[in-house]
C-alpha positions, 0 to 999 in steps of 0.5 A: 355820471359815476362818481369813480369816473368823475373822480378819475377825470379831475387830474386831467382837468386840474392840469389843463386848468393849471396849463392855461392859468400858467400861459394866461399869467405869462401873456399877462406879465408880457402885456401888464405894465404894473408887473412890468414896472415891478420886476423892473424895480427889482431887477434893478435893487437886485443888481445894486445888491449884487455890485455892493455885494461884489465891491465888499467881497472884493475889498475884503478879499484883498484885504485878507490877500495883504495879511495872508501874503505878509505871513506867507512871505515871513514865513517863507523867509523865516524859514529860508533865514534859517537854512541859510543861517544853518549852512553858514554855521556848518560852513563854518565849522568846516572851514576852522577843522580845514585850518586846525594844524593837525589837518594842515600837517602833513606829518600827522598821522592818518589816524589822528586826522580820522579820530578828530573828524571823529569827534567833529561829526560827535559834535555835529551830528548833521554831518553825515560824512567826512573825508579829507583827499590827497593833492590828487583827489584821493581819499586818504581817511574818513569818518568811517574808513569806508572810502580811503583809497577811492579816487574823487578827482572827478567828483564836484566837491573836490573839483570846486574845494581846491578853490576855497569854499564850495557848495554842491547842491542837493544829489543822491548818494548812492554809494554812502546809501549802502553804508549809512542808515537811511535817513529819518524823513523824506522818501527814503533816499539818502540825499546829501549837500556837500561842503569842500575847503581846500587844506592848505599846509603853512608853508603854503602848499595844497594838500588836499580837500577836506569834504563834509557830506550834510544829509537834509533830515536837518532841514525836516527839522527846521521846517517841523519846529517852525511848522509847529509854532503856528496855529493854522495847518493849512499853511504848508512849505516847499523846498526846491533845489536850483535844478526844480528838484523837491528837496522836501515840502509838507504834505506827499505830493506828485510830480504831475499836482505840483506847478512848474518850479519855474512858476515860484518866482522870487519877488523882492516886494514881497508880493504873493501870488495866486495861482491854479495848481494841476490839481485844479485848487487855487493857492496863495504862495510865497517864495523866498531864496536860500543863499550859502553866503554872500561870498560864496556860491550860491545855492538858490533853494527856493522856500514855497509856502502856500495856503489853499485860497479858499481857506485863505479867502474864506472869510471874505466869500462868506460876508460876500454871501452874507450880503447877497441874501440880505440884499435878496430878501430886502429886494422881494420885500421891496418889490411886493410892496411897489406891486401892491401900490402900482396895481392899484393905482393902474386897475382902471389902465387894466379894465381898459385893456382887457376890453381892448383885448377882447376886442382886437380877438373879434368880440366887436360887442364889448363896451369900453370901461367909462370912468367918471372925471376929467383923468387922462384915463377918463378920456382915453375910455370915451375916445376910445369907445367911439372909434370903435365902430368906425374902424371895425367898418374900414378894417374888413374892407381894407384888409381885404384889398391889402390881400389883393393887392399885395398877393397878385402875381402882376407887380402892381404901380399907383402912380400920381398924376405927374407919374410919380410912384405912389405905392408898389407890391411885393411883386414890383419889388420881386420883379425889378429888384427895387424896395418899396421905400426906394421907389416912393415919389421917383418917377416911372421912367426909372424902369424904362429900357434903352431897346426903346426909344423916347417917342415910343413911351411918349406914344404910349401915354397919350394912348392912355390920356385919349383911350384911359388904357394901353397894353403890350409887350415892352421891356424894362431895366431892373435895378441891377440894369439887367433888361427884361420883357414885360407885359405891361396893362396900364389904366388912368383913374379919374378924379370926380372932377373928370380928371386924371388923378392916377395911373394904375400899372400891372405888369409881368416878366415874360422872360422866361415864357419867351426863354421856353419859347426860344429854347424849344425852337432851338431844340426843334431846329439846331443841334445841342453839341455844336449849335449849327442846324440839326437833321430836323432844322436841316430837312426845313431848309433843304425843303425851302430851298428846293421849292424856290429852286423850283419856282427861280428854275435856279441850281443848288448844291448839296455836299455830304461831309463825313469825318474819316476813323473818327470813332478813333477817338472816341475810343483812344480818348473818350467821347468828351475829347470826340465832342471838343474836336466835332464843336472845334470842326464846326467852327473851322467849317463856319469860318469858310462859308458864307451868311448864305450857305447853311452848316447841319449836323446830319449826325454823329461825325456827318455834316451837310453843307447847302450851296445855293445857286451853286454848280459842280464846280463851285461845290467840289472848290468848297468841298476842297476848302473843307478838306483843306481847313482840317489838315492842321490839327485840332488840339484838346487837353493838349492833344494833337488830333488830325481829322480827315473828311470824305465828301459826296456832292449832289446837285440839283436838279440833275442828281435829283429833283427829290429832297429824299433822293438828294441826300441819298445821291450825296450818301451814295457819292460818299460812300464810294469815295470812302470806299476808293481811300477816304479824304477825297471828294466824289459828285454822284453821278449815275455810274456810282451806283454800279462802282458801289455794286462792284466794290460790294461784289469784290468784297463778298468774294474776298471774304468768301476767298480768305476763307478757304484753303485754295484762296488765289493769293500769290505773290510775285517778286519783282527784283532790284537792280544796281543802275547798270542791271549787273547785280541784283540789291533786292526784291519787292513781293507784289500780291496777285488775285486770282478769283474762280469768278471774277477772274484777275483781280488787280490790286488797285482793285482789291485793295483799297476794298481790303483796306477799308474793309479791314480785311488787309489784316488777314491778307497781310499775315499771309503775305508775310508768312508766303514771301519769308517762307518763299525767302528763306527757301531763296537765301539758302540757295544763292550765294549773294545777299539780297534785300526782301522788301514787303508793303505795308498797308497803313492799316496795318501800322494800326493794327497791334498784331501787326509786329508780333505777326512779323516778328514770330514769322522772322523767328520761325524762318530764322532770317535776318532782320536786317534783310528785311524791307518794309515798304510804308507810304508817305500818307501811312506816315501821317496816319495816327503819327503818334503811334506810326512813330512809335512803332517805325522806332520799335521797328528800327531797334529791332533791325529792320529797314525801312523804305518810304515808297510813292515818294512825292505824291503824298504829303509827308513832312520833311523834317519829320523823314529827316528825324525819323531817317529810313534806309531808302526812299522810292520815286513814284513811278509817275514821276520816273514815266513823264521824266523826260516829257514833264518839266515838274516831274523830272525837278521831283526826281532831282529833289528826291536825288538831292534829299537822298544823298542830304540824307544819306539815304539809298535812292530807287526809281520805279517803273523805269520801262525804256532806256530814255528813262534809264539814261535821264536817271543817270545823269541826275545821279546814281539809283537803283533801278526797279520796272520792266526795263530789266525784269516784270513781276516774276512768280516763285519758279520765274523769279528763281530761274533769274537769280540763277543767271546770277549766281552759278552755284544755285543747285536745281531744283525739282520741287518749288 
């Protein structure tokens, strides 16, 4: 081997060896009794030393605190006493000066008084300023002659000085600072304390106030003299005035590094404060209060003597540290001696432990050390050696059995002969929710479900005793009370004598398997949204119903129900709300069907109803009940949705005998019903195929015509007369269509097609444009007013372009809105009610007239009419034509007249064709008349001629 290479590998080997040694020592510590004992002893000694050091340190610290407290309190009190004595001494000088005869005699010249004050100032240099005022607060003279004549009546020292000796706390003297030298100490600002006394004459007359201002230099000097006598430089002083302002300090401090003034509390018990200041240091402080006199107002200065806590308690900290170091040293020495002793005494036990560790690691040939004597360790070594072989042989089998027992998916329960639980595995705990310790010794009956009778379980146990095993699907109950299906296998175990000694129950929860099976069946046969049968499920039931009808020669009906305009709900409020409406529709339908009837969702908004053993009449009756269930609105998220339906009916075997044909026939009948106006029922018949064909022909020809310049559409006008026929009050525009292939097509044929195919919007625009153009020409040619009525389809009322189109044409031909009446059927009022209501409100606000057409055949709400208040109401022609032969029709006309009077509406009778009808109407009340009795619908030229008969001034037109 290359020596260089060998040398390079040594560091890596050393590191690995060190790591192995460290891990070995750590593991050895965790399992070594000797090392644990040693650590415990050392730990206890260290804790004792730490506790002793803490107690001694606290005791010494408390003693030092008391000593320092007394010293700091003495220092603060001494400083406060000196300041107080000085203030009292100065105040006495001021009082004495104010009471001198020269001052109390008003006849003494001011110059003499000034000289007297200058002498006092020379004798007491702490006076920065002396001056006297008159009784009104005007300075008469001062030692400098600077402020003579200045009014100080509002100054505090003058106001207080009138009543006796007074002190005014420190303040900045900006005015005097301009004339006096800067103070020796502090930040250079001139700060003064004011002392004032009244000057009273011999006759007790108030002459003025003597004011004296003291500079703070004397306070600095007192402080310096006091601190100079101290040996320690760590002790410092702070002096605050009554407002919390720092007057002077031994050190330079910024305000943000000092505690708030209120934290320095005066304590008569001389108890110091240990407080952390904003600079992050702990300080020991004491506070004393300076008062000017017991008989005068107090200045309330506070003198704070402080010292850093680290300096004050340094001896205690040093002693505490020495105790700790000595204790630690003693602990280490004691631990080393104790460890050697324990290691020697426990050496045999350590050898046994090493052998046991090798056995645990799988080294089965390891010998347990043997020791002579009868000591506990010797007996232990011999016993362990005997047990090793036996335990090792059993251990392999036990571990294998345990792994199998605990890891199988099925729950395993071992029962004794009495059916008591001996042991369970982990799967049992997971399935039943019972912990193993809770079921031990309990009867297996604790799992029984109420779904099985007692005889069922007794029979199971009987089969086990008889056959030795029983297996089947059962229901059990979990700890939380939930019942679940399980697949159970119960086996009996026999003892050597042949008797049953134990039972083994194996079971597993099969809820998920059954649920999955049920879910698959649900998905395959039922609609996910509504829960009713889906297309596949319907086809299965329909095929079965056809087979049954064929076998017993019976009949049945199939109803195909399609919700009208349901797309509008999805488009306006979203598919989520539409889904809720579908679910509510299913609930209503299901509520009126018995158990034998099948309701299925064919797709989207289409439903199929299978009615066994039913005739056509019974199917129609059921269809009418279904339509009636839809009349009430569906409320989703507080929004009312009105839904109608169209139903096509096919019957077996009349319509067809085959499944596919039955559905096609019902669909054809439903489609025809849609084309004829929706919200109706059609029964399939062979003619329906021809009707659908006619519908498609009309639709195709109508689309073709609308794309041509000459579309074959024309307007006829039927006049509306007063009841006596003497006046024309209006005219209704009626649409006519002549197709080049189909010839004349009546409105009753092409208008429903136009509405169903949305072509009505294009036709409506044509009618509005043509009618208003004709109306403008006619109005310019007659000398009396009449109203033009336009029929408006329900589809147009939901068209956003309707009102703008109408407004544009009215503006184009300069027509008055109040001369145009919009005729709306009762059914239109209930179509998308909210939207129609809003549109009609706009129409009325603009000034248009509104008429309710075909009144009596719809289902409009009287409350809605009273709220909406149309201009006129038209009785449907069917009631007018039967007025003399049908009492119900007559009652409808009478009711309409009463309603018109009550709501102040104009009644119009449509379809009046005979004098007898006119006389009957006249007996009921006054109606405006429209019908063949007075005039049939007329094209423009003929209508113009009729108007000419009522207007002799109409000019002759050469071109219509």
